[in-house]
N, C-alpha and C positions, 0 to 999 in steps of 0.2 A: 454633416455625417456622410461618409463615403460608403461604398458597397461593402468594404471589409467590416465596417461597424454593424452590419446587419447579417453577416455570414456566421452562422452558429459555430462551425468548427474553429474559426478564427477566434471568436469570443471565448470559447471554452479553453483553447490553447493559451490565449493571452492571460486569462485569469489563473489557470493552473500553473503556468510557467512562473508567473510573478510570485505566487505563494510558495512553490517548490524552491525557487532560487533563494528567496529570503530565508526560508526555513533551513535549507542546506547550509547557507552561510552562518546562521546562528548556531547550528548544532555541530559544525565542524570543530570548533575548539574543544568540544566534549568528546571528540573521537568518533563522531557519528556522521552518517550521510542520510539522505532521504531513503535510500534503499535499505540501509541497516535499520532505520526506524520502522519501515514497513514490515520487515521480518520480525523485529522485536514486538511490534504492536500486534501482529498476527499471533505470535506465541503468547503474548500477554492475554489475548482474547481466549486462546485455547492452546495450551502447551502440548507438545507431543504430536505435531502435525507431520504428515508425510510430505515429501518434497513436491510431489505433483499438486497436492492441495495447497501448499505454500506458494507455488508458482501461480496458481489460479487466483488465490486470495490477494497476493501482492501485485499482480500484473507484471511480474518480472519473468522474462523468458528463461526457460529451464537451464540453458548453458550458462547464462549470466548468473542465475541464482546459485548454481553449483559452485562457481568461482567465488561468489560473495560469501556463501556459507563456509567455504574453505578458509577464507581470510578471517571470518568471524570466529571460526573454531580456533584458529591460531591465536586470536586475541582473548580466548576463553569467554566469549560472549554466548556461545551456543555449544551444544554437544549432540553428536549423532549417537543414537542408540538403536538397537534392534527392537522391533515391535514385539512385545511379549506374546501377542496373539499370532504373529506370523514372522518367524525369524528371517524370512527372505526380505522383509520390508524394513527400511531404515526410517526412523522418525527423528524429528529435531526437537530438542528441548532447550529452553533458555537456561544458561548457566548462571551462577551467582552474580558474576560481573555484568552479564546481560540483563538480569533483573534489576540490578542497581542502576544501570544506564537507562533502562526503561522508565524507572521512577523519576529520573532527572529529565527525561524527554517528554513525559506525559503532560506536565503543566505547560511546556512550550507549545506542544501540539494543540492543547486546549485553548491557549491564548490565540493561536493563529486562527482557529475556527471561530472564536468569539469576535476577533477583529474582522474577519472576512464576512461574517454575518451581521455586522453592525447595521442597524436600521431595518433589519429583516426580522419579522416576528417569528415566534416558535412554529406556528402553523405553516407560515410561508416557507420557513427553513426546511421543514419536513417535506413539503411539496417539492421544493427545489431538489432535495436529496433523492426523493422518489423519481423525479423526472430524470435526473442524471443516471440513476441505476437503470431506468428504462431505456435511455439513449444508449447506454453501454450494451445492454442486451440486444437492442435493435440492430446493432452492428453485426450480429451473427448472420443477418440476412445477406451481407456482402460476402462473408466467408463461405456461405452455402447458398448460392443463388437459386438452387432448385428446391431448397427446403420449403415445405409447405405446399408444393405443387404435386398433385396427383400422386 
């Protein structure tokens, strides 16, 4: 076992890339990508999200997300609408074709999670997910090196 095998960022990236690449290849024939799946999954969880919320939830940079949503809108997967509570704000909704595609992608995503967690019990899986959320949040410390000081 070399030093890379003990380096957390390498291990995370290796696992994430393997899952993402395989998932992307499997969903491509359905007309989807990993990023399209992230947007549809976020809208499945809560429809009518603002773009900023969607960028944060999906971890897709705003300019990339805007181009992605433009192409998804052309494919009738999503629709932009004005927020009824604030007409200046645009919210994104899953369109009928987007909801249909989501229903086709959900079982694939669930299978990937099941395969990835093979041999890991439910309690251990929850601990792993909690640790990964914590690792993600901890990285805020690099973006704001003075955060938490005086």
